[in-house]
N, C-alpha and C positions, 0 to 999 in steps of 0.2 A: 342863569341862564340869559344869553344874548337872544334878542327877539327873532332873529332869523333861525339861530339854533331851535327855538321853542316852536316856532311854526312849521320847520320841516318836519318834527318832532312828533305834532300833532297832525300833520298833515298823512305821515308816514301810517301811523296807528287810524286814522280814519277809512286809510284804504286796505288796510287789514280786514279791520271790520266789514268793510263792504264787500272784499273777497269771500268773505265768511257766509256772508248772508245769501252771495248768490252759490254757493257750493249746492248742488240736491240734497234736501234733506235725508232721504234715506240713503244715499252714500256717504254721509258723515256717521250717522248710524249705524253700520256697515262695517266701517272702519275703525271704530271705536268698540265694536263689540267680535267677537268671536266667531268662525263657521261661516255657512251661508246656506239659504234656504232654495232649492230645487223643486218646480212644479210638477211632478209627475201626469196624473191623468185627471181629469175633469169631472169624469162619471166610471166609477167601477162596476156600478149597478146597484151594490148593497151597502153599508155601509161597514166599517172594520171594526167591529166589536171584541173579534178573536182572533189571533194571526199566529203563525206559525213558518219559520222558516225551514225545508228542508235539502235536504244533499243535492238536490238538482238545482239548487237555486233556484226553486220555485216558492213563493207563498201561498201556502192555504189561509184561504181568509172567510170567514162567516159570520153572521148576526144573526138572527131569529126567525123561524118559519112565520110565526103570529105578527109581526109587522105590517100583514098587509102586504098588494101588490108591487115587487121590485123595479127596477129599472134596469132586468135583464134578463130575459125570456130564458127558459132550459132549451138545449137543442134538439134537432129533427121532432120537435114537437111536442118533447114529453110534458107530462104533467102531474102534478103529485095529488092523489085522492086520499084528503085524511079527514073523516066524519069528526075527528075530536078535537081539529084546528081551532081555534081560540079567533082566528081572522077568517079566513077563506077553505073553505072543503077542497074545491078545485081550485088549484093552485099551476098557473102554465109558466112561473117564474120563478129564477133561481134565488136560492138564500146563502149560495158559497159559491167561491168563485177562486180559482187558480189565478194568483198572479207571475208572469214567466217576466224574471228580473233584465234579461239578457234582451228581451223583444219589449219591454215597457207593454205588455199585452194582458191582456185580462179571458179567462174562459169560463164558462158556467159549469158548476159542479151541481149534482141533485142527492139533499139529505132529505130523509123521508118523515124525519119526526125531531122535537122544536130542540132546537141547541141552544138558546137562549139563558146566560150566565153557567157556561159549564165549564170543563176544564178539561186539561190535554195533557199530552206525556210522548215523547219519540222514544220508540223502543230502542233494542241496541242493534235492528237490522234497520234502523232507517223509517219504520212504519209508526205512521203519527195515529196515536190512540186516543180516543177523544169520549170523553166521560158525562154521564147527565144531562142535566137540559131540565126544561118545563114540562109539564103536562104530560103528553105522551112520549116523552121524549129523557124523563128523570131516571129510567132505570136503562136506560141504551149503549151501550159502546159500541161506539162509530171507528170504524179503519179505513186509513187512507197510506195506500202503499204508491211510493212516490214513482213516478215514470217520466219518460222524456218524448213518447209518442204521443201525448195528449189523449189518451186511453184509460187512464184510470179517473178513479170516481169513489164514491164513499161507498163503503160495505156495512149493512147495521147488522148489531146482533140484539135484540131484544126479548127479553130481559136479558142485561150482559151483567149486570149490579144487583146485590143483595139488598141496598138499600137506595132509597129514591138519592139522587146528588144534585143538587140545586147551588150554586155560589161553593160550590167544594174546593178544595185544592188537590193537584197530583204532584207526586214527583217521584222520577227512577231511583232507583234501590241497587246496590253494588251486585245482585243476584239478577239485574234486567228485568224484575217486576217492577210496575207501579203502585204505590201506595195511595188510595184517594181518600184525604181527611175531611172531614165535617160534609159542611152543607146545612141548607136551613133546616133546623129540628132536627139535626142528625147529629149526636155529639157520641162518633163512631169514626172508623176508620176501616176501609179493607182493600183488600190487594185484585189486582189483575196481573196476567190471569189467574185464574184462581189453579188451584194444585190439586184440592179432591171434591167433593161436595160438599164438606164439612169447612170450606174455608169460607167462612158467612163475612161476617162483621165482629166487630172488635169496640167493644166499649172505650170511649175517651171522656172522663170525667173532668178533664181541662176544659173543656169546650162550652162544660154546661157552667160551670166555676165562672166563664169569662163573660156570659151572657149576658147585656143589659136588657130589663123588663124593657118590654116596647121597642126597643132601639137591635139589639141584638150585638154590634161591635164586633162580632168575633167571626162574620161571613168570609169567607177566601182568605183563611189563615197563611203566613207567611210560612213555608215549610224550606228548608233548608237539612242536607246530609252535612254531618259533623265527621272531622276527620277519625274519629273512633268507634264511625259506624252507629251512630244513635242520631236523631234526629232534632234538632233545632227548630221548635214551632212556636210560632208567637200568635197571639190572637189578643186584640182589645189594648190592653194595656202591659202587657207581660208575656213572658214566654217558660217555657219548663225545655227539659233535655230529656227523651222521651226512648225510651227503650222499644222497639216497636215488634222486636222477635219474643220478647217477653211479655211486651205490654204493662210495662212498671216506669215509674217517673223518675231518671237519675238525680236528678236536680231539678231545683223550682229557681228562677232568677227573681230579683227584684224589678218591682213596680219600678216602670219610666220614671223618675222625677215629672211632677206635676201633676200626673195620674191619667191624663188626658188620651182618649181613645185612636188606635191609630190603623185600625179592621174595618171592612166595608159592614154600616154606610160612612161612618167617619173616615174618609179612605185615606189613608198615606199609602207610602211603598216602601220595599225593603230590597236590599241586595247581602246576599255573600261576599265580605269585599274579596278581592284576588288573593289567591292561596298563593305561596311561596311552598315549596318541596322542603326547604331549610327550616320556615319557621309556621309550618302547619299547625302545631298544636297550639298559635297564637291567633285562629278564625276569630275574626270579627263580624258581627251584622252589624249593617247600619239600617236604622226607618227613618225617613223622612215624613215630615208633613202630616197631614190629617187634620182632622177637626175639632174644635174641643168640646168637652162634656156640653152635652144640651143642644147643639147648635144643627140637631138633625131634626129635632123635634120645634126649634126656633124656626129652621127653613119650612120646615113642613105649614107653619102659621104663617111665613112670607115675611119672617126677617130673616137674614143672612150675614150669620158672624162671622167677621173675619178667619178664615182658616190658619192652622199651626205653623210658624215660621222655623221650628227648630230640627233638627235630627237629634237622636241618640244613636251611640254606639258602644257594642260591649263585646268586649272579648271573650266569648264564652267556654274558652278551658282554662281560664285563671282561676286559683284557689277560692278567691273573693271577689268574683264578677261583678262590676260596678258600673252602669249607664254613663258615658260621657256625652255630655250637650254641645250642640254645636248650632248656631243661628244662619238660616238660609239667607239668602238677600233680599227675600219678599215670601211672602208667607202662601200656601199652597195645600189643596186639597185634588186628590184624583190625578194626580202625578204618577208618571211614571218613571221607572230606574232601567237605565240603560247600560251595564258593561261595556264599557270601548277596549278594544284590542289591546291599548297601552297600557291598561289598568287604571283606566281614571275613569270613570261614572258619570254619566250625563242625565240630569233628573231634568224631564220635560211636558210637555200638555198639562192640563189642569185647568182649577177655577182661585182665584184668593179669597174665595167666601164661601158661605152655603155647606152641602155635602153632596154627596153622590146620592140618586134619586133621579123619578121625573120630575123636570123641572127648579132642582132644588140648588143649583149650583149658580154663581153671579160673576162678574170679574174676571173674566179669561187671563191667566198667566202667557200670555205668547211668546216672553223667554226666555230658552231653554238655560240651565245652570251647568258647566261643569264642578264636577267636585273631584278633588284631588289628593288621595287619601295620606300619601306620601308627604304633604305640604305641611310646614308647622301650623298647629293650631292657630285657628284665627288668617288665615289666607288659604284656606282648602277652595273657596268657591271663585268660580268668574262665571258670569253673566256674560250669554251669548247674544247673537242676532235675534232678531224677533221673529218669527210667523206673523204673516197677515190673516192667518184661519183660527177661530177660538176651535180647543178639543178640548171639550169637556166631557159630560157624561157618555162613556162606551167610546173611547180615543184608545189606541195601541199606540205603540213603538217597539222597533226593534231592530237589533243589527244584521245587515247584508255584509257577504262575504268581501265587497270591495271597501268596506270603511263607512259606509254612508248607515243613514239609521231612519228608515222608515217608517214614515208617521201617517196615519188614517182613524177613521172613526169620529164620533162625536153625533152620537143623536138622545137628546134629553127624553124624547117624546113616545110614548106607547103605540104610535102608528110611525111610518113614514111622517115627514111634514115636513115641506119646504118653502112655505109662505107666512106669513102673519103673528111668527114667532121670534122669541128672543134671540135663539139660536138654532137656529133650522136643522134638519136633518143633510149630515155630507156623507157626499159618496166621495170625495176626493180622494189621492195621493200625493204626498208630498216627502222630499226627503232633505233631510237634515245633513248636511254636509260640513264634520268639525273640522276646526281650522288646518287639521293634519292633511287634510285634500287641498287646501291652497295650492295652488301653481307653484308660487314662490319656496314651496317645500320640494318642487318634484326632486332636487337633484337629493335631498335625505332621504329617498323613498326606498327600501330593498325591494329588490324583486325574488320570487323563491323559485329556483331551478328543482331542485329537490328535497325531500321527497316528492315525486309526484301527486296529483289529485289521486282519491279514492285509494291511499295505500294503505293499509291495514299494519298498525303496531300492536306492539302487547307493552306489559307491562314492566318498568323496572328495568328497562333497558336501554343502550346507548343509541341514539339517534342520529345520524349526522344531516345538518339541513346545508345544504349549498344554497348560497345566492348572490345574487349581481348587484352593483351598487355605482351609480353616475361619476361620483368623485372616490377618492382615495380615501381609504377609512382610516382616519388617523388614534383612534380613541375606541379601544373594542369594548371599553367598559359599558359603553352607552348603547351594547346591543343586549337586547334580550328577545328568547322566542316565548310567545302566548299560546295557550290553547283556550278554547272558548264554546261553551255549548249554549247555539242562541233559543232565548224562550218561547214557551209558549205564552203569550199575554193577553191577557184580559183584565179589565177591571182593576187596571195598576197593578196586578200581581202575575209576578214575572217569573212563572212556574221552570224550574228546573235549570235557571240561568248558572254561569259557574265560570269561572276564570280561573286558569292555573297556568302559574309563571315559572318555567321548568327550568331546570337548574343547570349547570353546564360548564366547560371550561373556555379557554380562551378563543378568540376568532382567529383563523389563520387566512393567507394567501392560498388561494386555489388555481387550478390551472384556467388560463385566459387572465385578459385585462379585468380590474374592477371585479373580481370573482371570490369569495369568500365563504369558511365554510365553519361550522360553529358546532361542537358534538355537546348535544345536553341529554337529559336523564330522561325518558318518560316517565309519568306518575305510578308510584309504587304498587299502589293496590287499586280497586276499586271503590274505598272509602275517598280516595281523593278524586279519584276521577271514574265516576261511573262508567259500563261499557256504552259504547254509541261512536253517534258522528261528532265530530270538532270542528272547529276552524284554525288551523294550525298560520300563526301571523309571526315572522320575525320584524321588529320592532328599532328602529334608529332615533335616536333623541327625542321620542314620543311621537314620532310619524312611522304608521306600520306598512310592512306589504301589503297587495292582497292576502287574503286568506287562501288558505287551499282546504280542502276537507280531506280528513283522515279519519279513521274509524280504529277504536282500542279495542281491545278484547282479549 
């Protein structure tokens, strides 16, 4: 190479390196990864230990009554007097709030008994039924009927449960009842509402078999309604298919390879992967993360073992089902899994080492991961942009109607503790915006014209969905319609979460410019989609519309 050409080559590369060094570091990371983070509120008054989105686009959030004085007062001079509370007998602060997505604001709600480590289900009429907790709340049923005029609040039935329920799991059933499974030292299940005085509780030996001495590792079991009407129940490192009507085990699944626990306190997370009407029989469950055997006791002794970096997937209706293992980009314990409208899965929050429990997590995992279930094995995970806020023990995440993911919580302490600790109590709310919300994809985003919000639909019926689109639609195979049940989320357990991809015909042009319609079939039974409120989305090339609420019955 001639000297002048060599010098020019060196100068060009030095200039390129200099430009890269001058670029803001955060922007480089943002461009390299997917999605973005929006900070919403610096102080909602409580830590978001439990969350549920309702059909009013309000999110009910609560932690526990015995954290002490919260950062938000009860309205109109109200106070809670509870002689059995372990923190405050007289408490004039709220431990539950309602978050209004549209106004980005909160208002205080009043719970009377302790909701710590409880569970919940949204019933077919949209009422949140929340069950159990600690101390004076462990037999309580709490009802929250949504409203839009800020007049609604909690109503409590105590006792409303047959057994104490602490760290239990709820799941909505095809007949509209909720089943409540397990809980600490509860090897049984029960239903709400009760059908008769004889409808009490029923034993479930599987929860005895999956309990590890001194650790448990079977709390907040993962429960999913299978398409045959039975329940897939996972605890510790294995699962059963359970006929809750007859009280019998239909089949027993193999243990996850390696045998490491995935249930609380070795907390992993799980989803029933999106169902399609044409392949409902191939329903799959994905379980990700957790803590290795012995990690909980090691953390109690001050040694924080690296979390699991594997996911296990199983086709639960195969004649000979086996777990298929996949490796995540990083280890994660106490993560949350959120079904996105485009049928991908977001894995978010959590720690890189330790276990669930007071002060037992270390190395916060700030970067979410998107899992694309239809990609080839080995290319399904994609690391996203990082948050700056650790979301450790008692963090939550859920899907909003506009496609964002609401994220809050983190309190690994027995009380509210904001100073002098490794991970202070967090009262903030933020939103993760997946890459489909990038402004560059605006022209790909559909807008639903009909059905209108709050439309009631039936089973096994043709539904015409009308939508508009900025550009001409060149390929109708890129359009799909999905229905999503937002989860009741706590402790990495997303109860009732479900996504159905509706089958249908071709997209055709409708009246008006850039207006199209697609005819799809609604789910054929309550085994596919339990009765209640769903978010309906039109998805084009992985970019979803805003959702609309529909009610199936």
